[in-house]
C-alpha atoms as one frame of an Amber mdcrd trajectory, in Angstrom:
protein
 104.403  66.772  80.868 102.168  69.809  80.476 102.712  72.524  77.908 102.171
  76.232  78.439 101.655  79.014  75.933 103.413  82.361  75.958 103.743  85.196
  73.504 106.572  85.127  70.990 108.027  88.224  72.639 108.173  86.612  76.093
 109.514  83.364  74.647 112.344  85.295  72.939 113.238  86.911  76.267 113.086
  83.546  78.046 115.229  81.973  75.338 117.847  84.726  75.681 117.923  84.424
  79.485 118.075  80.640  79.354 120.969  80.860  76.911 122.874  83.092  79.320
 122.523  80.359  81.975 123.162  77.592  79.421 119.826  75.934  80.138 116.690
  75.385  78.077 113.519  77.461  78.353 111.474  74.763  80.176 114.192  74.510
  82.847 114.233  78.308  83.202 110.450  78.488  83.578 110.393  75.608  86.069
 113.126  77.273  88.120 111.332  80.628  88.107 108.023  79.109  89.173 109.681
  77.091  91.938 111.578  80.155  93.209 108.433  82.284  93.156 106.494  79.614
  95.059 109.232  79.501  97.718 109.119  83.310  97.945 105.338  83.307  98.429
 105.550  80.479 100.986 108.136  82.458 102.957 105.806  85.462 103.178 102.855
  83.263 104.077 104.937  81.713 106.878 105.944  85.172 108.101 102.327  86.314
 108.060 101.282  83.216 109.986 104.060  83.777 112.542 102.877  87.361 112.964
  99.433  86.140 114.031 100.764  84.067 116.933 100.602  85.829 120.281 103.967
  86.628 121.854 104.968  84.996 125.103 105.798  87.143 128.119 109.543  86.648
 127.469 109.185  87.581 123.788 107.312  90.775 124.688 109.933  91.838 127.229
 113.141  90.849 125.400 114.161  92.217 122.010 115.027  89.488 119.465 118.725
  90.454 119.448 119.072  90.503 123.245 121.717  88.318 124.833 121.606  86.743
 128.251 123.918  89.500 129.533 121.463  92.258 128.510
């Protein structure tokens, strides 16, 4: 297990928020870091998808088009 340091002010805020969720501060911090990492990964994936060239069908059909369109 690794320890981190934070200011007393931030720890008090974390402690209050953790108490509202009935969890401890380490669990809150771990959850926040994991959620932020997932958020960043999602944007990285979207950026990567934006760099791929579109196929002919993708260029000519809007994403919400149905086969009847």
